[in-house]
C-alpha positions as a Python dict, from the first residue, in 0.01 Angstrom:
ca = {
    (1, 'M'): (0, 0, 0),
    (2, 'A'): (300, 235, 18),
    (3, 'E'): (257, 312, -354),
    (4, 'Y'): (-76, 478, -273),
    (5, 'D'): (52, 681, 23),
    (6, 'L'): (32, 1055, -45),
    (7, 'S'): (237, 1173, 254),
    (8, 'R'): (551, 1231, 44),
    (9, 'T'): (341, 1429, -205),
    (10, 'I'): (148, 1640, 46),
    (11, 'I'): (422, 1728, 298),
    (12, 'P'): (608, 1967, 58),
    (13, 'Y'): (293, 2184, 64),
    (14, 'L'): (273, 2196, 444),
    (15, 'D'): (447, 2386, 719),
    (16, 'R'): (704, 2183, 917),
    (17, 'H'): (478, 2170, 1221),
    (18, 'L'): (177, 2053, 1017),
    (19, 'S'): (392, 1769, 883),
    (20, 'F'): (455, 1618, 1227),
    (21, 'P'): (100, 1467, 1261),
    (22, 'L'): (137, 1295, 923),
    (23, 'L'): (471, 1142, 1020),
    (24, 'A'): (333, 1034, 1358),
    (25, 'H'): (51, 857, 1173),
    (26, 'L'): (300, 681, 943),
    (27, 'A'): (490, 562, 1251),
    (28, 'E'): (170, 404, 1386),
    (29, 'I'): (61, 215, 1073),
    (30, 'N'): (408, 75, 990),
    (31, 'L'): (374, 153, 620),
    (32, 'Y'): (744, 241, 609),
    (33, 'P'): (1038, 119, 822),
    (34, 'K'): (1021, 280, 1165),
    (35, 'E'): (1378, 408, 1139),
    (36, 'E'): (1302, 600, 817),
    (37, 'V'): (1002, 773, 973),
    (38, 'Q'): (1195, 867, 1288),
    (39, 'L'): (1478, 1007, 1076),
    (40, 'A'): (1228, 1219, 880),
    (41, 'Q'): (1080, 1348, 1207),
    (42, 'Y'): (1428, 1434, 1334),
    (43, 'E'): (1524, 1621, 1018),
    (44, 'L'): (1205, 1827, 1044),
    (45, 'A'): (1248, 1896, 1415),
    (46, 'K'): (1604, 2022, 1364),
    (47, 'G'): (1466, 2311, 1160),
    (48, 'T'): (1243, 2431, 1444),
    (49, 'N'): (1312, 2571, 1791),
    (50, 'M'): (1178, 2255, 1957),
    (51, 'A'): (1523, 2155, 2082),
    (52, 'D'): (1400, 1909, 2346),
    (53, 'Y'): (1185, 1723, 2093),
    (54, 'A'): (1477, 1703, 1849),
    (55, 'V'): (1701, 1565, 2127),
    (56, 'S'): (1448, 1294, 2216),
    (57, 'L'): (1430, 1187, 1851),
    (58, 'F'): (1810, 1185, 1827),
    (59, 'E'): (1833, 955, 2130),
    (60, 'Q'): (1577, 716, 1974),
    (61, 'I'): (1760, 700, 1642),
    (62, 'Y'): (2115, 689, 1782),
    (63, 'P'): (2094, 517, 2123),
    (64, 'G'): (2414, 550, 2324),
    (65, 'K'): (2555, 835, 2114),
    (66, 'E'): (2634, 1171, 2269),
    (67, 'V'): (2382, 1442, 2191),
    (68, 'P'): (2539, 1716, 1972),
    (69, 'A'): (2633, 2031, 2165),
    (70, 'E'): (2443, 2245, 1913),
    (71, 'F'): (2117, 2158, 2085),
    (72, 'D'): (2230, 2303, 2419),
    (73, 'E'): (2331, 2620, 2240),
    (74, 'K'): (2000, 2633, 2056),
    (75, 'R'): (1804, 2581, 2380),
    (76, 'K'): (1994, 2868, 2548),
    (77, 'N'): (1932, 3100, 2252),
    (78, 'V'): (1562, 3010, 2245),
    (79, 'V'): (1519, 3098, 2613),
    (80, 'E'): (1700, 3431, 2574),
    (81, 'K'): (1513, 3531, 2260),
    (82, 'N'): (1181, 3428, 2411),
    (83, 'E'): (1236, 3655, 2712),
    (84, 'R'): (1334, 3950, 2492),
    (85, 'L'): (1041, 3914, 2252),
    (86, 'Q'): (799, 3863, 2538),
    (87, 'Q'): (903, 4191, 2699),
    (88, 'E'): (858, 4375, 2370),
    (89, 'A'): (518, 4219, 2307),
    (90, 'Q'): (399, 4266, 2664),
    (91, 'A'): (461, 4640, 2641),
    (92, 'V'): (209, 4653, 2354),
    (93, 'L'): (-39, 4417, 2522),
    (94, 'D'): (-40, 4625, 2840),
    (95, 'V'): (-168, 4916, 2633),
    (96, 'I'): (-427, 4747, 2414),
    (97, 'E'): (-567, 4538, 2701),
    (98, 'N'): (-632, 4855, 2901),
    (99, 'P'): (-1017, 4882, 2927),
    (100, 'D'): (-1010, 5251, 2831),
    (101, 'V'): (-802, 5178, 2521),
    (102, 'A'): (-1017, 4879, 2421),
    (103, 'Q'): (-1325, 5100, 2442),
    (104, 'A'): (-1165, 5373, 2233),
    (105, 'L'): (-1058, 5146, 1945),
    (106, 'R'): (-1272, 5147, 1630),
    (107, 'Q'): (-1302, 4946, 1309),
    (108, 'D'): (-1068, 5180, 1119),
    (109, 'K'): (-714, 5048, 1171),
    (110, 'N'): (-548, 5373, 1059),
    (111, 'Q'): (-755, 5567, 1309),
    (112, 'N'): (-661, 5319, 1583),
    (113, 'L'): (-290, 5350, 1501),
    (114, 'Q'): (-310, 5727, 1514),
    (115, 'Y'): (-491, 5709, 1848),
    (116, 'L'): (-230, 5473, 1996),
    (117, 'K'): (54, 5689, 1866),
    (118, 'D'): (-92, 6014, 1998),
    (119, 'N'): (-190, 5884, 2341),
    (120, 'Y'): (52, 5600, 2414),
    (121, 'N'): (339, 5660, 2171),
    (122, 'L'): (285, 5317, 2009),
    (123, 'T'): (402, 5284, 1647),
    (124, 'L'): (341, 5020, 1381),
    (125, 'E'): (696, 4892, 1436),
    (126, 'Q'): (623, 4833, 1804),
    (127, 'I'): (296, 4658, 1723),
    (128, 'T'): (494, 4426, 1494),
    (129, 'A'): (648, 4288, 1817),
    (130, 'L'): (320, 4095, 1860),
    (131, 'Y'): (378, 3928, 1522),
    (132, 'N'): (741, 3847, 1601),
    (133, 'F'): (657, 3696, 1938),
    (134, 'G'): (362, 3499, 1798),
    (135, 'Q'): (580, 3360, 1520),
    (136, 'F'): (848, 3264, 1773),
    (137, 'Q'): (593, 3098, 2000),
    (138, 'Y'): (481, 2889, 1704),
    (139, 'S'): (840, 2791, 1621),
    (140, 'Y'): (887, 2611, 1954),
    (141, 'G'): (542, 2452, 1972),
    (142, 'N'): (331, 2690, 2184),
    (143, 'Y'): (50, 2698, 1929),
    (144, 'S'): (-226, 2840, 2151),
    (145, 'G'): (-1, 3130, 2256),
    (146, 'A'): (95, 3190, 1893),
    (147, 'A'): (-272, 3206, 1792),
    (148, 'D'): (-346, 3472, 2057),
    (149, 'Y'): (-55, 3700, 1967),
    (150, 'L'): (-111, 3671, 1593),
    (151, 'Y'): (-479, 3756, 1642),
    (152, 'H'): (-399, 4069, 1843),
    (153, 'F'): (-144, 4175, 1583),
    (154, 'R'): (-388, 4133, 1296),
    (155, 'V'): (-652, 4344, 1470),
    (156, 'L'): (-418, 4646, 1473),
    (157, 'S'): (-175, 4603, 1183),
    (158, 'T'): (-214, 4772, 846),
    (159, 'D'): (76, 4579, 687),
    (160, 'N'): (-97, 4359, 428),
    (161, 'D'): (195, 4120, 381),
    (162, 'L'): (243, 4058, 753),
    (163, 'N'): (-135, 4029, 800),
    (164, 'T'): (-150, 3757, 536),
    (165, 'S'): (143, 3577, 701),
    (166, 'A'): (-36, 3608, 1037),
    (167, 'H'): (-347, 3453, 879),
    (168, 'W'): (-145, 3147, 773),
    (169, 'G'): (16, 3123, 1117),
    (170, 'K'): (-318, 3155, 1297),
    (171, 'L'): (-471, 2887, 1071),
    (172, 'A'): (-183, 2647, 1140),
    (173, 'S'): (-204, 2717, 1516),
    (174, 'D'): (-581, 2650, 1522),
    (175, 'I'): (-529, 2326, 1328),
    (176, 'L'): (-259, 2202, 1565),
    (177, 'T'): (-468, 2286, 1874),
    (178, 'G'): (-781, 2124, 1726),
    (179, 'S'): (-985, 2447, 1730),
    (180, 'W'): (-1187, 2353, 1424),
    (181, 'E'): (-1451, 2627, 1434),
    (182, 'S'): (-1183, 2893, 1460),
    (183, 'A'): (-974, 2715, 1195),
    (184, 'L'): (-1271, 2715, 957),
    (185, 'E'): (-1317, 3090, 1006),
    (186, 'E'): (-948, 3149, 936),
    (187, 'L'): (-964, 2922, 631),
    (188, 'N'): (-1259, 3113, 484),
    (189, 'T'): (-1097, 3450, 558),
    (190, 'L'): (-769, 3343, 401),
    (191, 'R'): (-949, 3205, 96),
    (192, 'D'): (-1131, 3537, 51),
    (193, 'T'): (-801, 3722, 86),
    (194, 'I'): (-639, 3509, -184),
    (195, 'D'): (-941, 3535, -415),
    (196, 'S'): (-972, 3911, -372),
    (197, 'R'): (-682, 3987, -604),
    (198, 'S'): (-822, 4244, -844),
    (199, 'P'): (-830, 4182, -1221),
    (200, 'A'): (-608, 4488, -1259),
    (201, 'S'): (-332, 4322, -1058),
    (202, 'L'): (-358, 4012, -1273),
    (203, 'L'): (-341, 4220, -1591),
    (204, 'A'): (-16, 4363, -1458),
    (205, 'S'): (146, 4018, -1467),
    (206, 'A'): (317, 4082, -1801),
    (207, 'S'): (487, 4399, -1678),
    (208, 'A'): (574, 4224, -1349),
    (209, 'A'): (746, 3944, -1537),
    (210, 'A'): (936, 4196, -1746),
    (211, 'N'): (1072, 4351, -1425),
    (212, 'N'): (1159, 4011, -1273),
    (213, 'L'): (878, 4045, -1016),
    (214, 'P'): (657, 3750, -911),
    (215, 'D'): (371, 3689, -1152),
    (216, 'P'): (52, 3777, -954),
    (217, 'A'): (-154, 3509, -1130),
    (218, 'L'): (109, 3244, -1064),
    (219, 'S'): (143, 3358, -702),
    (220, 'Q'): (-233, 3330, -663),
    (221, 'L'): (-226, 2977, -805),
    (222, 'H'): (49, 2877, -561),
    (223, 'S'): (-144, 3024, -266),
    (224, 'R'): (-457, 2832, -363),
    (225, 'T'): (-255, 2513, -400),
    (226, 'W'): (-113, 2546, -49),
    (227, 'L'): (-455, 2639, 90),
    (228, 'A'): (-610, 2329, -70),
    (229, 'H'): (-361, 2108, 119),
    (230, 'W'): (-395, 2291, 452),
    (231, 'S'): (-775, 2284, 426),
    (232, 'L'): (-776, 1903, 436),
    (233, 'F'): (-704, 1921, 810),
    (234, 'V'): (-1013, 2135, 862),
    (235, 'Y'): (-1251, 1967, 619),
    (236, 'F'): (-1187, 1617, 756),
    (237, 'N'): (-1226, 1721, 1120),
    (238, 'H'): (-1506, 1979, 1118),
    (239, 'P'): (-1858, 1824, 1148),
    (240, 'Q'): (-1974, 1983, 819),
    (241, 'G'): (-1632, 1959, 660),
    (242, 'R'): (-1708, 1712, 382),
    (243, 'T'): (-1992, 1916, 232),
    (244, 'L'): (-1785, 2235, 273),
    (245, 'L'): (-1499, 2065, 89),
    (246, 'L'): (-1730, 1985, -202),
    (247, 'E'): (-1857, 2345, -211),
    (248, 'T'): (-1500, 2477, -227),
    (249, 'F'): (-1319, 2222, -443),
    (250, 'L'): (-1597, 2193, -702),
    (251, 'S'): (-1602, 2568, -757),
    (252, 'P'): (-1443, 2656, -1094),
    (253, 'T'): (-1151, 2838, -931),
    (254, 'Y'): (-1035, 2556, -707),
    (255, 'L'): (-1124, 2281, -951),
    (256, 'N'): (-890, 2449, -1198),
    (257, 'T'): (-623, 2471, -925),
    (258, 'I'): (-653, 2098, -853),
    (259, 'Q'): (-635, 2003, -1220),
    (260, 'T'): (-338, 2233, -1280),
    (261, 'S'): (-125, 2194, -967),
    (262, 'C'): (-234, 1906, -746),
    (263, 'P'): (-444, 1634, -916),
    (264, 'W'): (-384, 1399, -618),
    (265, 'I'): (-640, 1607, -423),
    (266, 'L'): (-896, 1422, -638),
    (267, 'R'): (-871, 1135, -385),
    (268, 'Y'): (-1015, 1360, -115),
    (269, 'L'): (-1269, 1515, -348),
    (270, 'A'): (-1392, 1167, -448),
    (271, 'A'): (-1395, 1048, -85),
    (272, 'A'): (-1591, 1355, 27),
    (273, 'A'): (-1846, 1300, -251),
    (274, 'I'): (-1894, 937, -142),
    (275, 'L'): (-1907, 1028, 229),
    (276, 'S'): (-2172, 1293, 160),
    (277, 'R'): (-2396, 1042, -16),
    (278, 'K'): (-2666, 1035, 255),
    (279, 'A'): (-2674, 1414, 285),
    (280, 'A'): (-2691, 1455, -93),
    (281, 'A'): (-2968, 1197, -120),
    (282, 'G'): (-3165, 1364, 160),
    (283, 'V'): (-3153, 1048, 371),
    (284, 'G'): (-3240, 1102, 735),
    (285, 'A'): (-3492, 1316, 918),
    (286, 'S'): (-3247, 1597, 991),
    (287, 'A'): (-3111, 1628, 636),
    (288, 'A'): (-3040, 1998, 577),
    (289, 'P'): (-3098, 2175, 242),
    (290, 'L'): (-2789, 2149, 23),
    (291, 'S'): (-2669, 2338, -279),
    (292, 'S'): (-2697, 2189, -627),
    (293, 'R'): (-2318, 2150, -630),
    (294, 'V'): (-2327, 1910, -333),
    (295, 'R'): (-2638, 1722, -448),
    (296, 'H'): (-2477, 1644, -783),
    (297, 'A'): (-2123, 1606, -648),
    (298, 'I'): (-2079, 1243, -761),
    (299, 'R'): (-2168, 1333, -1118),
    (300, 'E'): (-1926, 1628, -1126),
    (301, 'V'): (-1643, 1437, -958),
    (302, 'V'): (-1676, 1146, -1201),
    (303, 'K'): (-1637, 1387, -1494),
    (304, 'V'): (-1317, 1531, -1346),
    (305, 'I'): (-1180, 1184, -1266),
    (306, 'Q'): (-1236, 1078, -1625),
    (307, 'T'): (-1066, 1393, -1757),
    (308, 'E'): (-765, 1376, -1523),
    (309, 'E'): (-709, 999, -1528),
    (310, 'Y'): (-391, 1050, -1731),
    (311, 'Q'): (-247, 1257, -1443),
    (312, 'Y'): (-369, 1074, -1137),
    (313, 'N'): (-567, 768, -1032),
    (314, 'D'): (-586, 545, -728),
    (315, 'P'): (-835, 284, -599),
    (316, 'V'): (-1068, 555, -462),
    (317, 'T'): (-1098, 742, -790),
    (318, 'S'): (-1090, 419, -993),
    (319, 'F'): (-1385, 285, -793),
    (320, 'L'): (-1604, 571, -917),
    (321, 'K'): (-1468, 539, -1269),
    (322, 'E'): (-1545, 166, -1293),
    (323, 'L'): (-1889, 213, -1140),
    (324, 'Y'): (-2015, 515, -1332),
    (325, 'I'): (-1810, 525, -1653),
    (326, 'E'): (-1731, 161, -1732),
    (327, 'F'): (-2032, 11, -1545),
    (328, 'D'): (-1803, -279, -1457),
    (329, 'F'): (-1934, -405, -1123),
    (330, 'E'): (-1667, -670, -1083),
    (331, 'A'): (-1389, -416, -1138),
    (332, 'A'): (-1564, -173, -900),
    (333, 'Q'): (-1575, -450, -637),
    (334, 'K'): (-1199, -508, -671),
    (335, 'E'): (-1124, -136, -655),
    (336, 'L'): (-1341, -102, -345),
    (337, 'S'): (-1137, -376, -173),
    (338, 'L'): (-817, -183, -248),
    (339, 'A'): (-981, 148, -155),
    (340, 'E'): (-1067, 6, 187),
    (341, 'E'): (-695, -40, 258),
    (342, 'V'): (-603, 296, 107),
    (343, 'I'): (-861, 476, 322),
    (344, 'G'): (-745, 288, 631),
    (345, 'N'): (-386, 408, 579),
    (346, 'D'): (-465, 766, 480),
    (347, 'F'): (-403, 1024, 755),
    (348, 'F'): (-709, 1234, 666),
    (349, 'L'): (-952, 953, 578),
    (350, 'N'): (-879, 664, 815),
    (351, 'E'): (-1145, 766, 1068),
    (352, 'F'): (-1410, 758, 794),
    (353, 'K'): (-1335, 404, 678),
    (354, 'E'): (-1664, 247, 790),
    (355, 'D'): (-1875, 536, 661),
    (356, 'F'): (-1689, 525, 331),
    (357, 'L'): (-1759, 152, 285),
    (358, 'D'): (-2124, 193, 382),
    (359, 'N'): (-2177, 475, 133),
    (360, 'A'): (-1978, 300, -141),
    (361, 'R'): (-2196, -10, -103),
    (362, 'Y'): (-2502, 210, -134),
    (363, 'L'): (-2369, 352, -461),
    (364, 'I'): (-2303, 2, -597),
    (365, 'S'): (-2652, -112, -495),
    (366, 'E'): (-2815, 196, -644),
    (367, 'A'): (-2635, 155, -977),
    (368, 'Y'): (-2701, -219, -985),
    (369, 'C'): (-3070, -183, -905),
    (370, 'R'): (-3110, 89, -1164),
    (371, 'I'): (-3034, -151, -1450),
    (372, 'H'): (-3193, -471, -1312),
    (373, 'Q'): (-3551, -568, -1230),
    (374, 'K'): (-3471, -894, -1053),
    (375, 'I'): (-3159, -921, -836),
    (376, 'D'): (-3012, -1224, -668),
    (377, 'I'): (-2931, -1127, -307),
    (378, 'A'): (-2634, -1364, -288),
    (379, 'N'): (-2487, -1214, -605),
    (380, 'L'): (-2537, -857, -485),
    (381, 'S'): (-2385, -941, -144),
    (382, 'E'): (-2076, -1074, -320),
    (383, 'R'): (-2043, -751, -518),
    (384, 'L'): (-2064, -558, -190),
    (385, 'N'): (-1783, -769, -36),
    (386, 'L'): (-2026, -903, 226),
    (387, 'S'): (-2128, -1250, 333),
    (388, 'Q'): (-2480, -1355, 231),
    (389, 'E'): (-2612, -1308, 586),
    (390, 'E'): (-2450, -965, 620),
    (391, 'G'): (-2568, -877, 271),
    (392, 'E'): (-2932, -964, 350),
    (393, 'K'): (-2930, -743, 660),
    (394, 'W'): (-2759, -461, 476),
    (395, 'I'): (-3001, -475, 180),
    (396, 'V'): (-3307, -477, 410),
    (397, 'N'): (-3177, -167, 591),
    (398, 'L'): (-3100, -3, 258),
    (399, 'I'): (-3455, -54, 131),
    (400, 'R'): (-3599, 79, 457),
    (401, 'E'): (-3398, 402, 461),
    (402, 'T'): (-3422, 491, 92),
    (403, 'R'): (-3693, 552, -163),
    (404, 'M'): (-3651, 199, -299),
    (405, 'G'): (-3904, 75, -45),
    (406, 'A'): (-4204, 163, -263),
    (407, 'D'): (-4067, -17, -570),
    (408, 'A'): (-3867, -308, -426),
    (409, 'K'): (-3992, -633, -273),
    (410, 'I'): (-3785, -914, -127),
    (411, 'D'): (-3883, -1273, -215),
    (412, 'L'): (-3723, -1477, 64),
    (413, 'E'): (-3813, -1811, -96),
    (414, 'K'): (-3630, -1729, -418),
    (415, 'N'): (-3376, -1508, -233),
    (416, 'V'): (-3420, -1228, -484),
    (417, 'I'): (-3522, -862, -491),
    (418, 'E'): (-3792, -769, -741),
    (419, 'I'): (-3806, -405, -852),
    (420, 'N'): (-4119, -276, -1022),
    (421, 'R'): (-4073, 77, -1148),
    (422, 'P'): (-4371, 257, -1299),
    (423, 'P'): (-4288, 392, -1644),
    (424, 'L'): (-4204, 763, -1648),
    (425, 'P'): (-4475, 963, -1831),
    (426, 'V'): (-4368, 1126, -2157),
    (427, 'Y'): (-4455, 1476, -2036),
    (428, 'Q'): (-4238, 1426, -1726),
    (429, 'T'): (-3945, 1329, -1947),
    (430, 'V'): (-3992, 1648, -2151),
    (431, 'I'): (-4005, 1859, -1832),
    (432, 'E'): (-3684, 1705, -1698),
    (433, 'K'): (-3500, 1760, -2026),
    (434, 'T'): (-3604, 2126, -2058),
    (435, 'R'): (-3608, 2227, -1688),
    (436, 'Q'): (-3301, 2452, -1706),
    (437, 'L'): (-3328, 2547, -2073),
    (438, 'A'): (-3478, 2893, -2010),
    (439, 'V'): (-3220, 2985, -1747),
    (440, 'R'): (-2928, 2865, -1958),
    (441, 'T'): (-3061, 3051, -2265),
    (442, 'Q'): (-3096, 3372, -2064),
    (443, 'A'): (-2742, 3339, -1922),
    (444, 'L'): (-2604, 3278, -2272),
    (445, 'G'): (-2787, 3585, -2403),
    (446, 'V'): (-2648, 3805, -2124),
    (447, 'A'): (-2294, 3679, -2189),
    (448, 'I'): (-2325, 3748, -2563),
    (449, 'A'): (-2467, 4094, -2496),
    (450, 'R'): (-2181, 4181, -2262),
    (451, 'S'): (-1923, 4052, -2506),
    (452, 'G'): (-2078, 4265, -2780),
    (453, 'S'): (-2091, 4579, -2565),
    (454, 'Q'): (-1722, 4541, -2483),
    (455, 'G'): (-1618, 4491, -2844),
    (456, 'A'): (-1531, 4857, -2884),
    (457, 'T'): (-1282, 4858, -2593),
    (458, 'P'): (-915, 4761, -2634),
    (459, 'Q'): (-865, 4387, -2657),
    (460, 'S'): (-602, 4382, -2379),
    (461, 'Q'): (-864, 4510, -2132),
    (462, 'T'): (-1153, 4282, -2227),
    (463, 'K'): (-995, 3948, -2303),
    (464, 'P'): (-963, 3812, -1945),
    (465, 'E'): (-1317, 3918, -1852),
    (466, 'A'): (-1470, 3774, -2170),
    (467, 'T'): (-1285, 3448, -2112),
    (468, 'A'): (-1421, 3425, -1758),
    (469, 'Q'): (-1777, 3476, -1887),
    (470, 'T'): (-1734, 3205, -2147),
    (471, 'V'): (-1615, 2956, -1886),
    (472, 'T'): (-1907, 3041, -1658),
    (473, 'V'): (-2167, 2986, -1927),
    (474, 'A'): (-2009, 2658, -2036),
}
């Protein structure tokens, strides 16, 4: 199963500290030799200020060897720097935590800075001490403290670059402390910040490249790629994470990012679509209203899997391909067996193994029943990788909880399921085929009208916008 492990692929897009949980998981499942995993942990730890953790790893890898003196020096420097940065940050905190000051602060950051400068002689450079101390706290593993200081800094700072960096640090800190509601808020804020790049800045990419400056469009793509990887921590731990993942990753912007930069994220997109099967089908009394994107997630994901198969495939994506593109139930059964092991070894998905199998079996049953009127229970149980007794119980529960109950009957003597579907009226077929025709025609007309009205403007100013409209209509 090591060939399907994505840890080596994902870790380059993570912060050092976010990589530690993945390596700890690899150490537990014994997918790789224990010594290799410990060595990787040690190499990561050496680049942080967690000197004690690095020493403990060194002693595990090299028992009996003397610990390098560099760690004692690093520990001493960390303590000294921590005390200095704490004093600088505390001077700022003492001011902003004053009740009179807190009451005087407003939404306008520039006004707040002027107020602090006039009344308490605090400058932007001094406020940056909060950022420096928060970043240092994070570097030696005090994630909750880092989150607090970075939050206070962001409330006051007008430095866009440092604010963005503080957003990333706060998101990582919330992930590592398991504060999933706060992490989701940070994730959404950071996503809005990345997406808010104006078209004008993107049009300036040519001149930026000519001056050896970073291409804004390329920088935006890189930021979205990193955010897609970091978001996996949130989406697979937050209660509504799977449906939120589908909303985000199936949007045109992030779907393009996945196809361009990180096609392996398709595993998690496919898994989320399968895990959200009950919610999408409206199964359960408490099923909440969902967007069209989530309800039709399986259909959209299958299209992307088929398109990107030349770049990436694994048992999870292949299961959907065999089931919905090839309609090969035997191949889908084999892929599901492999997918069970892949899911069990995956850091983000292993806790959803049972739910994944349950939903995958539902999808097989649904597809199988859709093209058969009489189904042998023993045969269907085999396709679901269940014994006949387990299969009978599972099929009975399936019929009870879904809309199949009105059409399906179980003949216990013959051990078959008989499905009697009333024929769909012709007028209903016409309605279904033309349901969205008026809306799509109107959208196409608006896009054509806009393109025509912009025809008189210079091509360099209209081309990106016209392209975006064309993609939206398609």
